[in-house]
N, C-alpha and C positions, 0 to 999 in steps of 0.2 A: 504494500500500500504506500503510495508516494507521499500523500499528505493526509494523515489521520485527522487533523483539525478540520480540513475541508469536508471530509466524509462525515465527520461528527455534525457539522453545520447542516449538511444536506439531510442527514438522518433526522435531525430535529425538525426541519421544515416538513419532511415527509410524515413524521408523527403528528405534527400540527394539522397538516392537510387531511390526514386520515381521520382525526378526531372531528374536524369540521364536516367532512363528508359523511361520517356516521351520524352526527347530530342532524344534519340536513335530511338524511335519509329517514331518520326516526320521525322528524317533523312531518315530512311528506307522506310517509307510509302509514303513520298511525294517528297523527294529530289533525291533519287536514284532509282526511279521507272523503268527507262530504263535499268539499269545495274544489277538488282537483279531478282531472279526467283520469281515465284508465291508464293511459301512457305514462302520466306523471306518477301515478301510484306504483306502477311497475318499476319505473325509474327509481323511486324512493326505496323500494325493496332491493333493487340491485345495488344501490349505494350502501345498504346495510350489509350486503355480502362483500363488497369490494373494500369498504372502509377498514374493517378489522384485518383483512389480509395485508393492506398497506401498512397498518399499524405494526403488525408483526415484522414485516420486512424492514421498516424503519428502526425497530428495536434491535433487530439482528445486526443491521449496519452500525448502529451506535455501539453495540458490544464489540464488534470487530474493530472499530476505530479506537475504542478505549484499550483493547488488547494490543493493538499495533503501536499505541503511543507509550506503552510501558518501556522503561529504559532497557531492560534485559532483552526485549524483542528487537529493539533498535540495534543492539550490538550483534545479535544473531543475524539480522537482515544484512548488516554491513559485512559480516564475515562471509555470507553467502555470495554477495555481490563481488567481494574481493576474490573469492575462489573462482567465480565464473569469469572474471576478467583475466585471471591468471591462466585459465585454460585456453583462452583465445589468443 
């Protein structure tokens, strides 16, 4: 991972987007059922399926970025790069 801080920022944005998507889906699918059409209702239910999946993906990306940012992993990655450069 080239820049763990950048991946951490993207994962935070993805988690925020997933939460908003889930809340919007909940609002459309269950709270506004009488005022919206069938297509919007189906869209709300789809948001309720997609939102948690994106939330999980964002959380896994965040964990990977935190793991890559640990000092011991930085040394190991540097050693791997040095070995790869020595082979070429």
